[in-house]
C-alpha positions as CSV (number, residue, x, y, z in Angstrom):
1,M,11.8,-8.6,11.8
2,S,13.2,-6.3,14.0
3,A,12.1,-6.0,18.1
4,A,10.7,-2.9,17.6
5,A,7.2,-1.7,16.9
6,P,7.0,0.3,13.7
7,S,5.3,3.8,13.8
8,V,3.1,5.2,10.8
9,R,2.5,8.1,9.5
10,R,1.6,10.2,6.9
11,L,4.3,10.7,4.0
12,G,6.0,13.8,2.4
13,P,8.3,15.5,0.1
14,D,10.8,14.2,2.5
15,D,10.1,10.9,1.9
16,Q,10.7,10.5,-1.4
17,E,14.5,8.7,-0.7
18,A,13.2,6.1,1.9
19,I,10.6,5.5,-0.6
20,R,13.0,4.7,-3.3
21,G,14.3,2.4,-1.5
22,L,12.1,0.5,-0.1
23,H,11.3,0.1,-4.0
24,A,14.6,-0.6,-5.2
25,G,15.5,-3.4,-2.4
26,M,12.0,-5.0,-3.4
27,D,12.7,-8.9,-4.7
28,A,11.4,-9.9,-8.5
29,K,8.2,-11.5,-6.4
30,D,7.5,-9.1,-4.5
31,S,8.0,-5.9,-7.3
32,Y,5.8,-8.5,-9.3
33,Y,3.0,-8.5,-6.7
34,R,3.2,-4.8,-6.5
35,F,4.0,-3.5,-9.8
36,F,3.0,-6.8,-12.1
37,A,6.2,-6.2,-13.4
38,T,10.1,-5.4,-12.8
39,V,10.7,-2.9,-10.5
40,P,10.3,-0.1,-12.3
41,E,13.2,2.2,-14.1
42,N,12.6,5.5,-13.0
43,L,12.0,4.8,-8.8
44,T,12.8,8.7,-8.2
45,S,9.5,9.2,-10.4
46,V,7.8,6.5,-7.8
47,G,8.9,8.1,-4.6
48,A,7.8,11.3,-6.0
49,A,4.2,10.4,-6.7
50,L,3.5,8.8,-3.5
51,S,5.1,11.5,-0.9
52,R,2.3,13.5,-2.8
53,D,-0.4,14.6,-0.5
54,D,-2.9,16.2,-1.7
55,P,-7.0,16.0,-2.2
56,D,-7.2,13.1,-4.5
57,H,-3.6,11.1,-3.0
58,C,-2.2,10.3,0.0
59,A,0.6,7.6,1.3
60,V,1.2,6.7,4.7
61,G,4.8,4.8,5.5
62,A,5.6,2.5,8.3
63,F,9.0,3.1,9.6
64,V,10.8,0.4,12.5
65,E,13.3,3.1,14.3
66,D,14.4,5.0,10.9
67,R,14.2,2.6,7.8
68,L,10.8,2.9,6.2
69,V,9.6,-1.0,6.2
70,G,6.3,-0.5,4.7
71,V,3.8,2.3,2.4
72,A,0.8,2.0,1.4
73,N,-1.3,5.1,-0.6
74,F,-4.2,5.8,-2.4
75,V,-5.6,7.6,-5.6
76,T,-8.9,9.0,-5.6
77,L,-10.9,7.7,-8.3
78,A,-12.6,10.9,-10.6
79,G,-16.2,12.0,-9.8
80,T,-16.5,8.5,-7.1
81,H,-15.9,8.2,-3.6
82,T,-13.7,5.4,-4.6
83,A,-10.0,5.3,-4.2
84,E,-7.3,2.6,-5.9
85,V,-5.0,1.4,-3.3
86,A,-1.9,0.0,-2.8
87,L,0.5,-1.1,-0.2
88,V,3.6,-3.1,0.1
89,V,6.1,-4.3,2.8
90,A,9.5,-5.1,2.9
91,H,10.0,-8.9,2.4
92,D,12.2,-9.6,6.0
93,E,9.0,-7.6,7.7
94,Q,6.2,-8.9,5.9
95,E,3.1,-11.1,8.2
96,H,3.8,-9.4,11.0
97,G,0.8,-6.8,11.0
98,I,2.6,-3.8,9.2
99,G,0.4,-4.2,6.4
100,T,-2.4,-4.3,8.6
101,E,-1.1,-1.1,10.3
102,L,-1.0,0.7,7.3
103,L,-4.1,-0.3,5.5
104,R,-5.6,0.9,9.2
105,K,-4.1,4.6,9.1
106,L,-4.9,4.9,5.7
107,A,-8.5,4.1,5.4
108,E,-8.9,6.2,8.7
109,L,-7.3,9.0,6.4
110,A,-9.6,8.4,3.3
111,R,-12.4,8.6,5.7
112,E,-11.8,12.0,6.5
113,R,-11.4,13.1,3.0
114,G,-15.4,11.4,1.8
115,I,-13.7,8.5,0.6
116,Q,-16.2,5.6,1.1
117,H,-14.5,2.3,-1.1
118,F,-11.1,1.3,-1.7
119,V,-10.4,-1.3,-4.6
120,A,-7.4,-2.9,-5.7
121,D,-6.1,-5.2,-8.4
122,V,-4.2,-7.9,-6.9
123,M,-2.6,-11.3,-8.4
124,A,-4.2,-14.4,-7.8
125,A,-1.3,-15.8,-6.4
126,N,-0.4,-13.5,-3.7
127,S,-1.8,-15.3,-0.8
128,K,-0.1,-12.9,2.1
129,M,-2.4,-9.8,0.6
130,M,-5.1,-11.7,0.0
131,R,-5.0,-13.6,3.8
132,L,-4.4,-9.2,5.3
133,L,-7.5,-8.9,3.8
134,I,-9.7,-12.0,5.1
135,E,-7.9,-11.2,8.8
136,S,-8.6,-7.5,8.7
137,E,-11.7,-5.2,9.8
138,F,-13.1,-4.4,6.3
139,A,-15.9,-6.0,4.7
140,F,-14.6,-6.9,0.9
141,T,-15.8,-8.4,-2.1
142,A,-13.5,-10.4,-4.9
143,Q,-13.9,-10.8,-8.5
144,R,-11.2,-12.8,-10.6
145,C,-10.3,-11.3,-14.1
146,D,-7.7,-12.8,-16.0
147,G,-5.1,-13.8,-13.4
148,S,-5.7,-11.2,-10.9
149,I,-8.4,-10.4,-8.2
150,R,-10.1,-7.4,-8.2
151,I,-11.0,-6.4,-4.5
152,G,-14.1,-3.9,-3.3
153,V,-13.3,-2.9,0.2
154,Q,-15.7,-1.4,2.4
155,L,-14.5,1.5,4.6
């Protein structure tokens, strides 16, 4: 873990290469927890999708100095006040509050857009993500389903 506190901000098109680099550097376990599979082959498209900011999409990144160390994003589910959320933090930066800060900032931006709930599918074995949610300021529900847990977060 680096000594500097991370700065958290919205991501945009200029961040595509940093997003690609963060995902390319993920180990197999972190990739499985994030994508439910290995790292996608076309990380350029992942970077483009995550850096898009429009009414239905938003992503924030945590930076330590110039290094992107975490990303959280949401995609609004059509016709609802709910968004699907995903989050990843570089392995060497996990369990230091970065995920919590990303989730907090993403929730703030979601509320500004009228989103009232986040949903996420989390691998049952992903204890770090479950601990992040349990220790967060948000009320949440959890329902087990075929090896994963469907999380609902009240914003």
